[in-house]
C-alpha positions in Angstrom: -24.3 64.3 57.4 -24.6 66.3 60.6 -21.1 67.7 61.5 -21.5 66.6 65.1 -22.0 63.0 64.0 -19.3 63.0 61.3 -16.5 60.4 61.9 -13.2 61.7 63.2 -10.6 61.1 60.5 -7.7 58.9 61.6 -4.1 59.9 61.1 -3.9 57.3 58.3 -6.8 59.0 56.6 -5.3 62.5 56.5 -3.2 62.0 53.3 -6.1 60.4 51.5 -8.4 63.3 52.6 -6.0 65.9 51.3 -5.5 64.0 48.1 -9.3 63.9 47.5 -9.6 67.5 48.2 -6.6 68.4 45.9 -8.2 66.3 43.1 -11.6 68.0 43.6 -10.0 71.5 43.3 -8.1 70.4 40.2 -11.2 68.9 38.5 -13.4 71.9 39.4 -10.9 74.1 37.7 -10.5 71.8 34.7 -14.2 71.8 34.0 -14.6 75.5 34.6 -17.3 74.8 37.3 -16.6 78.1 39.1 -17.4 80.1 36.0 -20.6 82.2 36.0 -22.0 80.1 33.2 -21.1 76.5 32.3 -19.4 76.2 28.8 -20.6 79.7 28.0 -24.2 78.7 28.1 -25.3 80.9 31.0 -26.4 77.7 32.9 -25.2 76.8 36.4 -23.8 73.3 37.0 -27.0 72.1 38.6 -29.2 73.5 35.8 -26.9 71.8 33.2 -27.2 68.5 35.1 -30.9 68.8 35.3 -31.1 69.3 31.5 -28.9 66.3 31.0 -31.1 64.0 33.0 -34.3 65.2 31.3 -32.6 64.8 27.9 -31.5 61.2 28.6 -34.5 59.8 30.5 -38.1 59.3 29.8 -41.1 59.9 32.1 -39.2 61.4 35.0 -41.1 62.8 38.0 -39.9 65.5 40.3 -39.6 62.9 43.0 -37.3 60.9 41.0 -35.1 63.9 40.1 -35.0 65.0 43.7 -33.8 61.6 44.8 -31.3 61.0 41.9 -29.7 64.5 42.1 -30.0 64.9 45.9 -31.7 68.3 45.4 -33.8 70.2 47.9 -37.5 70.0 46.9 -38.0 73.7 46.9 -34.8 74.4 44.9 -35.8 71.7 42.3 -39.3 73.2 42.1 -37.9 76.6 41.2 -35.6 75.2 38.6 -38.4 73.3 36.9 -40.7 76.3 36.9 -37.8 78.3 35.2 -37.4 75.6 32.6 -41.2 75.5 32.0 -41.4 79.4 31.7 -38.6 79.2 29.0 -40.6 76.6 27.1 -38.0 73.8 27.7 -40.2 71.6 29.9 -43.5 69.8 29.3 -45.6 68.2 32.0 -48.0 65.2 31.5 -50.3 63.6 34.0 -48.8 60.5 35.6 -51.4 57.7 34.9 -50.2 55.7 38.0 -50.2 58.7 40.4 -52.5 61.6 40.1 -50.2 63.6 42.5 -47.3 63.4 40.1 -46.5 64.7 36.6 -44.3 63.1 34.0 -41.6 65.5 33.0 -39.8 65.7 29.5 -38.0 68.1 27.4 -39.8 70.0 24.7 -38.2 70.5 21.3 -37.0 73.9 22.6 -35.5 72.2 25.6 -33.6 69.7 23.4 -32.4 72.6 21.3 -31.2 74.4 24.5 -29.3 71.2 25.7 -27.6 70.5 22.3 -24.9 73.1 22.4 -24.2 72.2 26.1 -23.8 68.6 25.2 -21.7 69.3 22.2 -19.5 71.7 24.1 -18.9 69.2 26.9 -17.9 66.6 24.4 -15.5 69.0 22.6 -14.0 70.1 25.9 -13.2 66.5 26.9 -11.9 65.8 23.4 -9.4 68.7 23.7 -8.1 67.2 27.0 -7.7 63.8 25.4 -6.1 64.9 22.2 -2.4 65.0 23.5 -2.7 61.7 25.2 -1.5 58.4 23.8 -3.9 55.5 23.5 -2.4 53.7 26.6 -2.7 56.9 28.6 -6.4 57.3 27.6 -7.0 53.7 28.8 -5.1 54.5 32.1 -7.2 57.6 32.6 -10.5 55.7 31.9 -9.6 53.0 34.3 -8.5 55.5 37.0 -11.8 57.3 36.8 -13.7 54.0 36.9 -11.8 53.1 40.0 -12.7 56.4 41.8 -16.3 56.0 40.8 -16.5 52.4 41.9 -14.8 52.9 45.3 -16.8 56.0 46.3 -20.2 54.9 44.9 -23.0 54.3 47.4 -23.4 50.7 46.3 -19.7 49.9 47.0 -20.0 51.7 50.4 -23.1 49.7 51.3 -21.4 46.4 50.4 -23.2 45.7 47.1 -21.0 44.7 44.2 -21.3 43.0 40.9 -20.1 39.4 40.8 -16.5 38.9 39.4 -16.0 37.0 36.3 -13.2 34.7 35.1 -11.7 34.5 31.7 -8.7 33.0 30.0 -5.3 34.7 29.5 -5.0 37.7 27.0 -1.9 39.4 25.7 -0.3 41.4 28.6 -1.9 39.3 31.4 1.4 37.4 32.2 3.2 40.6 32.7 0.4 42.0 34.8 0.4 38.9 37.1 4.2 39.4 37.7 3.8 43.1 38.3 0.8 43.0 40.7 2.0 40.0 42.7 5.4 41.6 43.2 3.8 44.8 44.5 1.2 43.2 46.7 3.6 40.9 48.5 6.2 43.7 48.9 3.7 45.9 50.5 1.8 43.5 52.7 4.7 41.1 53.7 7.8 43.0 52.8 9.1 40.3 50.3 12.0 41.4 48.2 12.6 41.2 44.5 13.5 37.5 44.6 9.8 36.8 44.8 9.1 38.8 41.7 11.9 36.8 40.0 10.2 33.6 41.1 6.8 34.6 39.8 8.4 35.7 36.5 10.1 32.3 36.2 6.8 30.5 36.9 4.8 32.4 34.2 7.6 32.2 31.7 7.8 28.4 32.2 4.0 28.1 31.9 4.1 30.0 28.6 7.0 28.1 27.2 5.8 24.7 28.1 2.0 25.2 28.0 0.0 22.0 27.4 -3.6 23.0 26.7 -4.7 19.4 27.3 -3.9 19.6 31.0 -3.0 23.2 31.9 -4.9 26.5 32.2 -4.9 29.9 33.7 -7.7 32.4 34.6 -7.8 36.1 35.2 -10.6 37.4 37.4 -12.3 40.6 36.3 -14.5 42.9 38.4 -15.9 46.3 37.5 -14.0 46.4 34.2 -10.6 45.5 35.4 -8.4 42.5 36.3 -8.3 41.8 40.0 -7.0 38.2 40.4 -5.4 35.2 38.8 -4.7 31.5 39.2 -2.9 28.8 37.3 -3.1 25.0 37.0 0.1 23.2 35.7 0.8 19.5 35.0 3.1 17.8 37.5 2.5 14.3 36.2 -0.2 12.3 34.3 -2.2 12.1 37.6 -1.1 15.2 39.5 -1.8 18.8 38.8 -0.5 21.8 40.8 -2.4 25.0 41.6 0.0 28.1 41.3 -0.1 31.9 41.8 -3.4 32.4 43.4 -3.9 36.2 43.8 -6.6 38.7 44.6 -6.3 42.4 44.6 -6.7 44.0 48.0 -9.8 46.0 47.2 -11.6 42.9 45.7 -11.3 40.8 48.7 -14.5 39.8 50.5 -16.3 38.9 47.3 -15.5 35.2 47.4 -13.1 35.6 44.5 -10.4 33.6 46.0 -12.7 30.7 46.5 -14.2 31.0 43.0 -10.6 30.9 41.5 -9.7 27.8 43.5 -12.9 26.1 42.7 -12.3 26.7 39.0 -8.9 24.9 39.3 -10.5 22.0 41.1 -13.2 21.7 38.4 -10.7 21.8 35.7 -8.4 19.2 37.2 -11.2 16.8 37.7 -12.5 17.4 34.1 -9.0 16.6 32.8 -8.7 13.3 34.8 -6.2 14.2 37.4 -6.3 12.2 40.6 -4.6 14.9 42.9 -4.3 18.7 43.0 -1.4 20.0 45.0 -0.1 23.4 46.0 2.7 25.2 47.9 2.2 28.2 50.1 3.5 29.8 53.2 1.9 29.9 56.7 1.8 33.7 56.8 -0.7 33.7 54.0 -3.6 32.9 56.4 -6.5 34.0 54.1 -5.2 31.8 51.3 -4.7 28.9 53.7 -8.3 29.2 54.9 -9.5 29.0 51.3 -7.5 26.0 50.7 -8.7 24.2 53.8 -12.3 25.1 53.3 -12.1 23.9 49.7 -11.0 20.4 50.9 -7.2 20.6 50.7 -5.2 18.9 53.5 -1.8 20.0 54.9 0.7 17.3 53.9 4.0 18.8 55.1 5.8 22.0 56.2 9.4 23.2 56.4 11.2 26.2 57.5 13.1 28.2 54.9 14.6 31.5 54.2 13.2 33.2 51.1 12.2 36.6 49.8 14.3 38.2 52.5 12.4 36.5 55.4 12.3 33.4 57.5 9.2 31.6 56.5 7.4 28.2 56.9 6.5 26.7 53.6 3.5 24.3 53.4 2.6 21.5 50.9 -1.2 21.0 50.6 -3.0 18.3 48.6 -6.6 17.5 47.4 -7.7 14.1 46.4 -10.0 14.6 43.4 
């Protein structure tokens, strides 16, 4: 990006910018990327990455490598000529384009890559050795989150479709934890809301009736990002509870997907009405309910979770 056209960071971005730079310095040091040769191989980071791509892909072309690695054409050409001079690289004519050559590692090239690959695996294994299984899982999820949030596809708006699944061990605690954090951060609600959510999920588990009740966890990019519950109110009335979507997963249509799953389930189980209770400050959720066919039945002022609120009862005839 041209410096003259770079966006001016806002004051809110400053802390995040410094955190990213601090992590970059830490990770660069951790990997030893400033050393003269990566993992004592004598290869630079770029050369090692180029070897990796050639070792794990078939029928690559210079154009593909230039695009995938964001390398200057002249620089890439010099690297490939060096690999070829060392006997690591073979070129074959591209049958679909006479101007291109298909690139692949020779046996000598694979032999040169093997100690680099093994050394990298051993290096990471040493980092992970002191960690507990839960810490390894947390590390993996954190790295996935960084990659997902900063990937070009995410920046451009492309995203895989979220999926819904049933409850697994640990999900009920996750629901309580995440909802308490989100509503505290976004609305300033106090711990009494967390207590309410805990009471709802505990009651759901203790009185669960599989013939007329269910709950779903939404997953996106390998992690839970939302939830919703349907519970029995009577033989003809079901209630939608605890609709929740993580902040960074909004805009994917996930809230509407969760609500529609509840509607479909309630209809399948023979309920005549699906109800819910919310508060008027939850404007995005209210829009989802309204667009899904729910109608506002009544509202009342109340003081809960440390705030003066207006509670609302909504209903959908199935």
